[in-house]
C-alpha positions in Angstrom: 49.9 -82.2 10.3 49.8 -85.1 7.7 52.0 -87.7 8.1 53.1 -90.5 5.3 53.1 -93.9 6.2 55.8 -95.8 4.0 58.1 -99.1 3.9 58.9 -102.1 1.6 55.7 -104.4 1.1 54.7 -106.4 3.5 56.4 -104.8 6.6 53.4 -104.0 8.4 52.1 -100.6 7.3 48.6 -101.2 6.2 48.1 -103.0 10.1 49.7 -100.2 11.8 47.8 -97.6 9.6 44.4 -99.9 10.6 45.3 -100.0 14.1 45.8 -96.3 15.0 42.5 -95.2 12.3 40.5 -98.2 12.7 39.8 -96.8 9.2 39.9 -100.8 8.0 42.5 -100.3 5.0 42.6 -103.8 3.1 45.6 -105.7 4.9 46.7 -109.4 3.7 50.3 -111.2 2.7 50.7 -109.9 -0.5 52.9 -107.0 -2.2 50.9 -104.0 -3.2 48.1 -105.0 -1.3 47.4 -101.1 -0.7 47.6 -99.2 -4.5 45.2 -95.9 -3.8 46.7 -94.7 -0.2 44.6 -94.7 2.4 44.1 -91.6 4.8 42.8 -91.5 8.7 42.4 -88.8 10.9 43.3 -89.3 14.4 42.5 -87.1 17.5 46.2 -86.3 19.2 46.0 -87.5 22.8 46.1 -85.0 25.1 45.0 -85.4 28.7 44.7 -81.8 29.5 41.7 -81.5 27.2 40.1 -83.8 29.8 41.3 -82.2 32.6 40.1 -78.7 31.6 36.4 -80.8 30.8 35.7 -81.4 34.4 36.1 -77.6 35.0 34.2 -75.9 32.3 31.6 -79.0 31.4 31.7 -77.7 27.9 29.2 -78.1 24.5 32.2 -80.1 23.1 36.1 -81.0 23.1 37.9 -81.1 20.1 41.9 -82.2 19.9 44.3 -81.5 17.4 43.9 -84.0 14.6 47.0 -85.6 12.7 46.1 -87.1 8.9 47.9 -90.0 8.4 48.3 -91.6 5.0 48.8 -95.1 4.3 51.2 -95.2 0.8 51.6 -98.6 -1.2 55.0 -100.2 -0.5 58.1 -99.0 -2.7 60.0 -101.4 -4.4 63.5 -101.4 -6.0 62.8 -99.3 -9.0 60.0 -96.6 -7.7 61.8 -94.1 -9.1 61.6 -95.5 -12.5 58.1 -96.6 -12.1 58.3 -100.3 -10.8 55.2 -101.4 -8.9 54.0 -98.2 -9.7 56.3 -96.1 -7.9 55.8 -93.2 -9.7 52.2 -92.4 -8.7 53.1 -93.6 -4.6 56.2 -91.2 -4.7 53.6 -88.4 -5.7 51.6 -88.9 -2.6 55.1 -88.7 -1.0 55.2 -85.5 -1.9 51.9 -84.1 -0.5 53.2 -85.3 3.1 55.1 -82.8 5.8 56.9 -86.5 7.1 57.6 -89.8 6.7 57.0 -92.7 9.1 59.0 -95.1 8.0 57.7 -98.9 8.8 60.7 -100.8 9.2 60.4 -104.9 9.6 62.7 -106.0 12.8 60.7 -108.9 13.0 60.8 -113.2 12.3 57.7 -114.8 10.7 58.2 -117.3 8.3 54.7 -117.1 7.2 54.9 -113.5 6.0 56.8 -113.0 2.6 59.3 -110.4 2.4 60.0 -108.8 -0.8 63.6 -109.7 -0.7 63.4 -113.2 1.0 65.1 -112.2 4.4 65.4 -109.0 7.3 67.4 -106.7 7.0 66.3 -103.8 8.0 69.6 -101.5 7.5 69.3 -103.3 3.6 64.9 -102.1 3.6 66.0 -98.5 4.5 68.5 -98.2 2.5 66.1 -99.1 -0.6 63.4 -96.9 0.3 66.1 -94.0 0.5 67.5 -94.4 -2.0 64.6 -95.0 -3.9 63.7 -91.2 -3.0 67.3 -90.4 -3.4 66.7 -91.4 -6.8 63.8 -89.6 -7.7 65.1 -86.0 -6.2 67.8 -86.3 -8.6 65.4 -86.1 -11.1 63.7 -83.0 -10.2 66.8 -81.5 -9.8 68.7 -82.2 -12.5 65.5 -80.8 -14.2 66.0 -77.2 -11.4 69.4 -76.8 -12.6 69.0 -76.8 -16.1 66.4 -74.0 -15.7 68.6 -72.3 -13.1 71.8 -72.3 -15.2 69.7 -71.1 -18.4 68.1 -68.0 -16.6 71.8 -67.2 -15.4 73.0 -66.4 -18.2 70.5 -63.3 -17.9 70.1 -62.7 -14.0 74.3 -63.0 -12.5 72.6 -63.1 -9.6 71.7 -66.9 -9.7 75.5 -68.1 -9.5 75.2 -68.6 -6.2 71.9 -71.2 -6.2 73.4 -72.8 -9.3 76.3 -73.8 -7.4 74.3 -74.5 -3.8 72.1 -77.2 -6.0 74.9 -78.6 -7.9 76.9 -79.3 -4.7 73.5 -80.6 -3.4 72.8 -83.2 -6.5 76.7 -84.6 -5.5 75.3 -85.0 -2.0 72.3 -87.1 -3.7 74.7 -88.8 -5.8 76.8 -89.9 -3.0 74.0 -91.4 -1.7 73.0 -89.2 1.3 69.7 -87.6 1.4 68.4 -84.1 1.1 68.2 -84.1 4.8 71.8 -84.4 5.9 73.1 -81.8 3.5 74.9 -78.8 5.1 73.6 -75.1 3.7 73.0 -71.7 4.9 69.1 -70.5 5.4 69.1 -68.4 2.4 70.2 -71.8 0.7 68.0 -73.2 3.2 64.8 -71.1 1.7 65.7 -73.1 -2.0 65.8 -76.5 -0.9 62.6 -76.2 1.1 61.1 -74.3 -2.0 61.6 -77.7 -3.7 60.2 -79.9 -1.8 62.7 -82.8 -2.0 61.8 -86.3 -0.7 64.7 -87.4 0.9 64.7 -83.5 2.1 61.4 -84.8 4.6 61.6 -85.4 8.2 61.1 -89.2 8.8 60.4 -91.0 11.9 61.5 -94.7 11.8 58.4 -97.1 12.8 60.5 -100.5 13.7 57.7 -102.8 13.8 59.5 -106.0 16.6 56.9 -109.2 17.7 54.9 -109.4 20.5 58.2 -111.5 22.6 60.4 -108.0 21.7 57.9 -105.9 23.7 57.8 -108.5 26.6 61.3 -109.4 26.9 62.4 -105.6 25.8 62.9 -104.1 22.5 66.9 -103.2 23.4 67.7 -107.1 22.6 66.0 -107.0 19.2 69.3 -106.7 16.2 67.2 -105.0 13.9 65.8 -102.0 16.0 69.9 -101.5 17.4 70.3 -101.4 13.4 67.9 -98.4 13.0 69.0 -96.4 16.3 72.7 -96.4 14.9 70.8 -94.8 11.1 68.5 -92.6 12.9 71.2 -91.0 15.3 73.5 -90.7 12.2 70.8 -88.9 10.1 69.5 -86.8 13.1 65.8 -88.9 12.4 63.4 -89.9 15.3 63.0 -94.0 16.0 60.1 -95.5 18.0 60.1 -99.4 18.4 56.1 -100.4 17.6 54.1 -104.0 17.5 51.2 -103.4 14.5 49.8 -106.8 16.5 49.6 -105.3 19.6 48.1 -102.0 18.4 45.4 -103.9 16.2 44.7 -105.6 19.6 44.8 -102.4 21.6 42.2 -100.7 19.0 40.0 -103.4 19.2 39.6 -102.5 23.0 37.6 -100.3 25.0 39.6 -97.0 26.9 39.5 -98.8 30.2 40.8 -102.0 28.6 43.3 -100.7 26.7 44.9 -99.2 29.8 45.2 -102.6 31.5 46.4 -104.3 28.8 49.0 -102.2 28.0 49.8 -101.8 32.6 49.7 -105.8 31.6 52.6 -105.5 29.2 54.4 -103.2 31.1 53.8 -100.2 29.0 53.2 -96.8 29.9 51.7 -95.6 26.3 50.3 -97.2 23.3 52.5 -97.1 20.4 50.0 -94.4 18.8 50.8 -91.8 21.4 54.3 -92.3 21.7 54.0 -92.3 17.7 52.3 -88.7 17.4 54.6 -87.4 20.5 57.4 -88.3 18.5 56.2 -86.3 15.2 55.6 -83.3 17.3 59.2 -83.2 18.3 60.2 -83.9 15.1 58.3 -81.4 13.2 59.3 -79.0 16.1 55.2 -78.3 17.5 53.2 -77.9 20.1 49.7 -77.0 21.5 48.0 -73.8 22.8 44.4 -74.7 24.2 41.4 -72.6 24.6 38.7 -73.3 27.3 35.1 -72.4 28.1 31.6 -73.1 28.2 31.2 -73.4 24.1 33.9 -75.4 23.5 37.7 -77.1 24.9 40.2 -77.0 22.2 43.6 -77.9 21.3 45.6 -76.2 18.7 48.7 -77.0 16.6 51.1 -74.0 16.0 55.2 -74.7 15.4 57.1 -73.7 18.3 58.3 -69.8 18.5 54.9 -69.2 17.1 54.1 -65.4 17.9 50.5 -64.6 19.8 48.7 -62.8 16.6 50.2 -65.7 14.5 48.6 -68.2 16.6 45.2 -65.9 16.7 44.8 -66.1 13.3 44.7 -70.6 13.3 41.1 -69.7 14.7 40.1 -66.7 12.6 42.2 -64.8 10.1 40.1 -61.8 11.7 42.0 -62.9 15.1 45.4 -62.1 13.5 43.8 -58.7 11.2 42.6 -57.2 14.4 44.7 -58.6 17.1 44.8 -56.4 20.4 46.3 -58.7 22.9 46.0 -62.3 24.0 44.9 -63.1 27.6 47.6 -65.9 28.6 47.9 -68.2 31.9 50.0 -71.4 31.8 48.0 -75.0 31.8 49.8 -75.5 35.1 49.0 -72.4 37.2 45.4 -72.5 36.1 45.2 -76.2 37.2 46.4 -75.3 40.4 44.0 -72.3 40.6 40.9 -74.4 39.5 39.2 -71.8 37.6 39.9 -68.4 35.5 38.2 -66.3 38.1 40.4 -67.5 40.8 43.5 -67.0 38.8 42.8 -63.7 37.8 42.2 -62.6 41.4 45.7 -64.0 42.0 47.5 -61.7 39.0 48.3 -65.3 36.9 46.4 -64.0 33.4 49.0 -62.3 31.6 48.2 -59.5 29.1 50.4 -60.5 26.2 51.7 -58.3 23.2 52.5 -58.7 19.7 55.7 -60.3 20.6 54.9 -62.6 22.8 56.3 -65.9 21.8 53.8 -68.9 22.3 54.7 -72.2 24.5 52.9 -75.0 24.7 49.8 -75.6 27.2 49.4 -72.0 27.2 45.8 -71.5 27.9 44.4 -68.0 25.6 41.9 -65.6 25.3 42.5 -63.4 22.2 41.6 -59.7 22.4 41.0 -58.4 18.9 39.2 -55.6 17.3 38.1 -55.2 13.2 
């Protein structure tokens, strides 16, 4: 999973990126501090792996991972090349989802490119730049498809859909909110529009907001309303607090979060929100060599899940021996689970569930 962190300059993108990845990206109080995108790979927090490791005592533990890309701040006119905009927009094309960092804190010492803090305006600025860039792509696609239609009348429906989509974008709405059939959705996905990418709004609030309760932050409330209307995820996060957490050892982190009245770090909440947004789950493999989590899309069948481990597993799939995580932990070992008849033999049509512990049988 590859997530692009975007936002206007000086909203806390690089501070947040540094905190959640410990990658040491440059962070400073001036626009365009980030030019080339910084990349950091983060382990997906999953307490189940630690519990399985206590039982199996594996040689290694391998969590699922998320790749975060810190993309330079966009400004008005980015779609026309302002602020190196074309280059930055190209980086966004490569990610699976967008983490849009929105400034919801007041601080006179930190410059805002538009002179004041207004989350709704800032979101609109970024969205419009993505939409403008998409309209250019769509214009070329409509032109090509219309020319091809002269020799293939079956493309008439596609041309009609593309024109409807263009009108939708022209009205200021993102491709995410465009209503279309499954067949049309396949065409939309193939085009790869920027404004079609799933979005999580990360509201960068102040430390006082975390202590007093983020619901009191007017900017956060505005972003919540926007996210509701377009079916996006939104989480409150304080980049400064996340930076403090990143500098502590695990025991100190837990104590610090407890003092703040938080159950999870912003990173944990952000990754869980990304999984929900993209419809992802994890299945597990466990044994002496390795305890590991594997990320798949919800609805994936057993052979395709096996293919995540190795293509031979999918090609020669025979069956999957499966037990749910909770059932396994209640038994304490695979041997005990087998004795109780809780390990199921599943075939090619089995749809994987989050937390399934699996042993794939295959032959090639």
